C-alpha positions in Angstrom: -3.2 37.5 19.5 -5.2 34.7 17.9 -3.7 31.3 17.4 -3.1 30.5 13.8 -3.9 27.0 12.7 -0.7 25.0 12.2 0.0 24.0 8.7 -0.7 20.3 8.3 2.2 18.1 7.5 2.2 16.8 3.9 1.4 13.2 3.6 4.5 11.0 2.9 4.7 9.9 -0.7 3.8 6.2 -1.2 6.9 5.6 -3.3 9.6 8.2 -2.6 12.4 8.3 -5.1 10.3 7.3 -8.1 9.9 10.8 -9.6 6.5 11.2 -11.3 5.5 7.7 -10.1 6.1 8.6 -6.4 2.5 9.6 -5.8 0.9 6.5 -7.4 -0.5 3.8 -5.2 1.0 0.3 -5.2 4.3 -0.8 -6.6 5.8 1.7 -9.1 7.0 -1.2 -11.4 3.4 -2.1 -11.9 2.7 1.4 -13.2 5.7 1.1 -15.6 4.1 -2.1 -16.9 0.6 -0.5 -17.1 2.0 2.5 -19.1 3.9 0.2 -21.4 0.8 -2.0 -22.0 -1.3 1.1 -22.7 1.3 2.2 -25.4 1.1 -1.3 -27.0 -2.7 -1.3 -27.1 -2.7 2.3 -28.5 -0.4 1.2 -31.3 -2.7 -1.8 -32.1 -5.7 0.6 -32.0 -3.9 3.0 -34.4 -3.0 0.2 -36.8 -6.6 -1.1 -36.7 -8.0 2.4 -37.5 -5.5 2.8 -40.3 -6.3 -0.6 -41.9 -10.0 0.0 -41.5 -9.8 3.3 -43.3 -8.3 1.5 -46.3 -10.8 -1.3 -46.4 -14.1 0.0 -44.8 -16.4 -2.4 -46.6 -14.6 -5.6 -45.3 -14.4 -4.1 -41.8 -18.0 -3.0 -41.7 -19.3 -6.3 -43.1 -17.2 -8.3 -40.7 -18.1 -6.2 -37.7 -21.8 -7.0 -38.3 -20.9 -10.7 -37.7 -20.0 -9.9 -34.1 -22.4 -10.0 -31.2 -22.5 -6.6 -29.6 -24.7 -7.9 -26.8 -22.0 -10.3 -25.7 -19.5 -7.5 -25.8 -21.9 -5.3 -23.9 -22.4 -7.9 -21.2 -18.7 -8.3 -20.8 -18.4 -4.5 -20.5 -20.8 -4.4 -17.6 -19.1 -7.4 -16.1 -15.7 -5.8 -16.2 -17.0 -2.4 -15.0 -18.7 -4.1 -12.0 -15.5 -6.1 -11.3 -13.6 -2.7 -11.3 -16.0 -1.4 -8.7 -15.5 -4.5 -6.5 -11.7 -4.0 -6.9 -12.0 -0.4 -5.7 -14.1 -1.6 -2.7 -11.3 -4.1 -1.9 -8.8 -1.3 -1.8 -11.2 0.7 0.5 -11.6 -2.3 2.8 -7.9 -3.0 3.1 -7.3 0.7 3.8 -9.6 0.4 6.8 -7.8 -2.8 8.0 -10.6 -5.2 7.0 -8.7 -8.0 5.5 -11.6 -10.5 5.4 -13.9 -8.0 3.7 -11.0 -7.1 1.3 -10.7 -10.8 0.4 -14.4 -11.0 -0.2 -14.3 -8.1 -2.6 -11.2 -9.6 -4.4 -13.1 -12.9 -4.7 -16.1 -11.1 -6.2 -13.7 -9.3 -8.6 -12.2 -12.6 -9.7 -15.5 -14.2 -10.1 -16.6 -11.6 -12.5 -13.3 -11.9 -14.3 -14.1 -15.6 -14.8 -17.5 -14.7 -16.1 -15.8 -12.4 -18.6 -13.6 -15.3 -19.7 -16.5 -17.7 -20.1 -18.5 -15.2 -22.2 -15.4 -14.6 -24.4 -14.7 -18.3 -24.9 -18.3 -18.9 -25.9 -18.0 -16.0 -28.3 -14.8 -17.4 -29.8 -16.3 -20.8 -30.1 -19.3 -19.3 -32.0 -17.1 -17.4 -34.4 -14.8 -20.4 -35.1 -17.9 -22.6 -35.5 -19.0 -20.1 -38.3 -15.6 -20.6 -39.9 -14.4 -17.1 -38.9 -10.8 -17.4 -37.9 -7.8 -15.0 -37.8 -7.1 -15.9 -41.4 -10.6 -14.9 -42.6 -9.7 -11.3 -43.3 -7.8 -8.4 -41.8 -10.7 -7.5 -39.5 -10.8 -10.9 -37.9 -7.0 -11.0 -37.6 -7.3 -7.8 -35.5 -10.4 -9.0 -33.7 -8.6 -12.2 -32.4 -5.3 -10.3 -31.9 -6.8 -7.5 -29.8 -9.4 -9.4 -27.9 -7.0 -12.3 -27.4 -4.3 -10.0 -26.1 -6.8 -8.5 -23.7 -8.0 -11.9 -22.7 -4.4 -12.8 -21.7 -4.3 -9.7 -19.6 -7.5 -10.7 -17.8 -6.0 -14.1 -17.1 -2.8 -12.5 -15.7 -5.0 -10.1 -13.6 -6.9 -13.1 -12.2 -3.6 -14.7 -11.2 -2.5 -11.4 -9.5 -5.8 -11.1 -7.6 -5.5 -14.7 -6.4 -1.9 -14.1 -5.3 -2.8 -10.9 -3.5 -5.8 -12.5 -1.7 -3.3 -15.0 -0.4 -0.5 -12.5 0.5 -2.8 -9.7 1.5 -1.3 -6.2 2.3 -2.4 -2.7 1.4 0.4 -2.3 -1.1 -0.3 -5.6 -2.8 -4.0 -4.9 -3.1 -3.3 -1.5 -4.6 -0.8 -3.0 -7.1 -3.1 -5.8 -8.3 -6.2 -3.6 -8.5 -4.3 -0.9 -10.5 -3.5 -3.6 -13.1 -7.2 -4.7 -13.0 -8.4 -1.2 -13.6 -6.0 -1.0 -16.7 -7.7 -4.2 -18.0 -11.1 -2.5 -17.5 -9.9 0.7 -19.3 -8.6 -1.2 -22.3 -11.8 -3.1 -22.7 -13.9 0.1 -22.5 -11.8 1.4 -25.4 -11.7 -1.9 -27.3 -15.4 -2.7 -27.1 -16.7 0.3 -29.1 -13.7 0.2 -31.5 -14.2 -3.5 -32.4 -17.9 -4.0 -31.9 -19.7 -0.7 -32.5 -17.9 2.1 -34.5 -18.8 2.2 -38.1 
């Protein structure tokens, strides 16, 4: 009689008792926040598309006043910061706290670069007299990118806090939020800067 391989025991859920959120890494409350923020941004994107359909000329003309290169640079910056955040999770999973802190610092440094590029872009637009009151396009440009900017700042605060109070769960929680910030920008950049 041959020995049968024993069935491996299922891995324990990271967050038992949270229903569909039980299998997600980090704190489940962060995932509730992430899902609610995605719904809010989706509503903004839907409103933007609806208003654009009603006033294409103004939206297309205004969009040409934006700098897609600056937006593209920020896209690469955030995507790279997301990679560094993933490497931080990998490092803490292996018990390398120092390396994890280094990856978190690199993530935060790129987050700061994103903010600097965005502030320079805002200053340029305001210097040209393009404010939220200019037209509907610029109202949404400042609203959407400003709301995203606030999320980047919040994410930077989370990363700093987690680097100070480092643990596997904390790192997973903060980086989950950071990946949401990346995802929103990946959607926001083409909608605001490129799609015509």
